[in-house]
Structure formats: structure tokens, C-alpha cells
N, C-alpha and C positions, 0 to 999 in steps of 0.2 A: 605843427603841434599834433595833429591827428596821427601823423606817422609815428611820432614819439610815443603816443598813448598806445598805439597798436603794437609797437615794438615792445613796450613794457609789459603789455598783457601777454604777448607771446612768451616773453622771458619768464613771467610769473607762472604761466601754464607749464612751461618746460621745467622750471624749478620744482613745481608741485609734483609733476610726473616723476622726476628724479628722486624726490623725497619718498614718494610712494614705492618706487622700485627698490630704493635702499631698504625700506622697511620689509618688503617682501623678501629681499635677499637675506636680511638679518634673520628673518623667521626660518627660511630654508636652511641657513647655516646652523642655527640653533637646533633645528629638527634633526639634521644629519648628525651633528655632534652628539646629541642626546641618544639617538638610535644606536650609533656606534658605541657609546659608553654603556648602554644597557646590554648590548650583545657581549661586550667585553666583560662586564660585571657578571653576566649570566654564566659565561664560560668559566670565569674565575670562581664564582660561588659554587658551581658544581665540583670543580677541582678542590676547593677549600673544604666542602662538605665531605667529599670522599676521603681527604686527608684526615679530617677530624674523626670520621668513623674508624679509620685504620688505627689512629692513636688510641681511641676509646677501647677498641678491641684488645690492644696490647695491655693497656692499663687494667682492664677487667681481668684478663688472664693472670696478670701479676698479683692482683689483690686476691683472687680466688686461691692462688697457690700459697700466698702468705697466710691467708686465713685458715685454709685447710691444714696447714702444717703447724698452726699455733694450737697447742693443747688447751690453753686457758679459754680461748674463744670456743673451741669445741665443747668444753665442759659447760660453759655458760649457755650455749645453744641447747645442749642436752637437758640441762636443768630447767631451762625455760619451757621446753616441750613437756617435761614431766609435770611441772607446775601447772601448765595449761590443762593437761589431761586430768590432773587431780581436781582442779577447779571445776572442770566440766562435769566430772563424775559426781562431785559434791552437789553441784547445781541440779543435776538430773535427779539425784536422790531427794533433795529438798522439794523439788517440783512434784515428784510422785507422792511424797508424804502429804503435801499440801492438797493435791487433787483428791487423795483418799479422804482427808478430813472434810473437805468441802462436799464430797460425795456422801459421806456419812451424815452430815448436817442436812443436806438436801433430802436424803432418804428419810431421815427422822421427821422432816417437815412435810413429806409427801410430794416433793417437787421434782423427783427424778424423771417424771414423764416429759418434762419440758426441755431436757438437754438432749439434742441430737446433732449428729454431724450432718453435713449436706447429703452424704451418701445414704444415711439412715432416713432422712426426710424424703429423699427421692424414692427409696424403696417403699416407705409407708404410703406415699402418694400413688405409687404404681399399684400397690395392693388394693387401695381404695378404688382406683379406677377400674381394675379388673373385676372387683366385686360389683360395682355399679353397672358395668357392661353386662355381666351375667344377669343381674336383676332386670335390666331393661330388655334383654332378649327374652327372658321368661314372660315379662309383661306383654311384649309384642306377640309372642306365640299365643298367649291367653286371649288377647283381643282379636287376633286373626282367625281363631277357630269360630265357625258359625254356631250360633245358639241352636240347640236341639228344638225341633218343633214339637209342641205338645200334641198328643193324639187328638184328633178332631172327633167329637161325638156325632152320632148320626142325627140327633135332634138339632144340633147346631148347623149341620149342612142344610137341612130343610129350611131353617130360618134365614139362612144367608141370602137366597134369591129375593125374599121379601125386602130385605134391607137394601139390596141393589136397586130394586124398583123404586123405593122411597128416595134413594139418593138421586136417581135419574130424574124423578119428578121435581125434586128440589133444585136441580141445576138448570131446568128449562127456564127461559126467560118469561117473565109474566107479560100478559097481553096489555097493551097500553089502555088506559081508562079514558073514556070519552068525557069531555068536559061540557 
């Protein structure tokens, strides 16, 4: 009986291994077939794309030839271009008149100072900065100049040594008091 159990266990292990190997083989086969299919499709897609580009080029040239030779289409294209140009000119004229009216109203209200383009604002700020820079340099020069000394009178010179003696006496430490 132990032999039979051992033999059955070996057969089961062998069967499990074969099942495993069959799965690995199936995966390998699927991988190879998929890879080959992708390579084939890739080469076919490149050929197919090139074929479609060639056909599109032929069709485009045929359509251009037929359109350029058709007088009706040429007239419609020309009329559309003229219509667009007239619309644009009309719009520009209305825009200019509107801006003139708005400008007149703003001027009447005294609001013209507030409308500037970015370039105008930059120029105004640059001018202000230059003005401030000049003013600061003038102030620096005025502060940097030493103040003129007032002429010293002779009487003041004589009094000056007495003041120095008073100051020297005031700065000497006082003697400690006895308690």
C-alpha cells in the first residue's frame, strides 16, 4: 500500500509538471504568433499607408484640376473674397467711428487722461523715473556739500578756553564722601 501511494504521488507530481509545461508552451506559442502578427501588420500598415497617400495625391490633383477649370466655382470663390473684403472694410469703418464717438464723450467728460496703451504707460513711467532720479541726485549733491563755517569773532575765541576748562572740571569724577 505504501508503494501504491508513493507511485500515485509521483504520477500526480509528474502530471502537475506536464500541466505546468503545457501552460508555458501555450504562452510561448501565443507570444510568438502575436509577435509575428504584429510584425506582419506593421509592414502591411506601412504599405497600406503609403498606398493611401498615393491615392489621396491623385484624387487631390484631379479635384484641383476640375475645380480650377470650373468657371462657376471660380466666380463663387471670387465673390466670396470680395464680400469678405467689403465686410472687413465696413467693420473697420464702424469701429473707427465708434472709437471717435467714445473719444469725444471721454474728452467732454475730462476722462481722456485715463486711456493709455501699454507703450504709453511705459513711456510715462520712464519719464517719471528719470525726473525722480534727477531730483534725488540734486538732493544728494546738496547734502554732500559741507556747510560753510561762520566767521569766528575774536571775543568768542577768548571765551572758548574758559568753556573747555569748565567742561573738564565737570567731567572729573567726584571724590567719594565719608560716611
